[in-house]
C-alpha positions as CSV (number, residue, x, y, z in Angstrom):
1,M,-23.0,18.5,9.1
2,Q,-21.6,21.8,7.9
3,L,-17.8,22.3,8.1
4,T,-16.0,25.6,8.1
5,P,-13.2,26.2,5.5
6,E,-10.6,25.6,8.2
7,E,-12.2,22.3,9.2
8,L,-12.4,21.2,5.5
9,V,-8.7,21.9,5.1
10,R,-7.9,20.0,8.3
11,E,-10.0,17.0,7.2
12,F,-8.3,17.1,3.7
13,H,-4.9,17.2,5.3
14,D,-5.7,14.3,7.6
15,A,-6.9,12.2,4.6
16,V,-3.8,13.1,2.6
17,M,-1.6,12.0,5.5
18,E,-3.5,8.7,5.9
19,L,-3.0,8.0,2.2
20,Y,0.7,8.8,2.5
21,F,1.2,6.4,5.3
22,A,-1.0,3.7,3.7
23,R,1.1,3.9,0.5
24,K,4.3,3.7,2.6
25,R,3.0,0.6,4.4
26,I,2.0,-1.0,1.1
27,T,5.5,-0.4,-0.3
28,L,7.0,-2.1,2.8
29,L,4.6,-5.0,2.5
30,E,5.4,-5.4,-1.2
31,E,9.2,-5.4,-0.3
32,E,8.6,-8.0,2.4
33,N,6.5,-10.1,0.0
34,A,9.3,-10.0,-2.6
35,A,11.9,-11.0,0.0
36,L,9.7,-13.9,1.2
37,R,9.2,-15.1,-2.4
38,A,12.9,-14.9,-3.0
39,H,13.5,-17.0,0.1
40,L,11.0,-19.5,-1.0
41,A,12.6,-19.7,-4.4
42,T,16.0,-20.5,-2.8
43,V,14.6,-23.3,-0.7
44,G,13.0,-24.9,-3.7
45,A,9.3,-24.1,-2.9
46,D,7.0,-23.1,-5.7
47,P,5.2,-19.9,-4.6
48,E,1.8,-19.2,-6.1
49,P,1.7,-16.6,-8.8
50,E,0.9,-13.1,-7.5
51,P,-2.4,-11.6,-8.7
52,D,-2.0,-8.2,-10.3
53,T,-4.4,-6.3,-8.1
54,G,-2.2,-3.3,-7.5
55,A,-2.2,-2.1,-11.1
56,A,-6.0,-2.2,-11.2
57,I,-6.3,0.4,-8.5
58,G,-3.4,2.5,-9.6
59,I,-0.7,1.4,-7.2
60,G,2.8,0.7,-8.4
């Protein structure tokens, strides 16, 4: 499939916007995870250690 320059720009823009919103969602989920871990700590539960997967893919 051959794309025109305008279509390529539009596809690139769409991909950038998807990435932007995905990163935003990841940040919200990380904040929620931290809040839940803090809540577990206050009730005396022992949460499992969090694997460091985000750093391996360049997030955070």
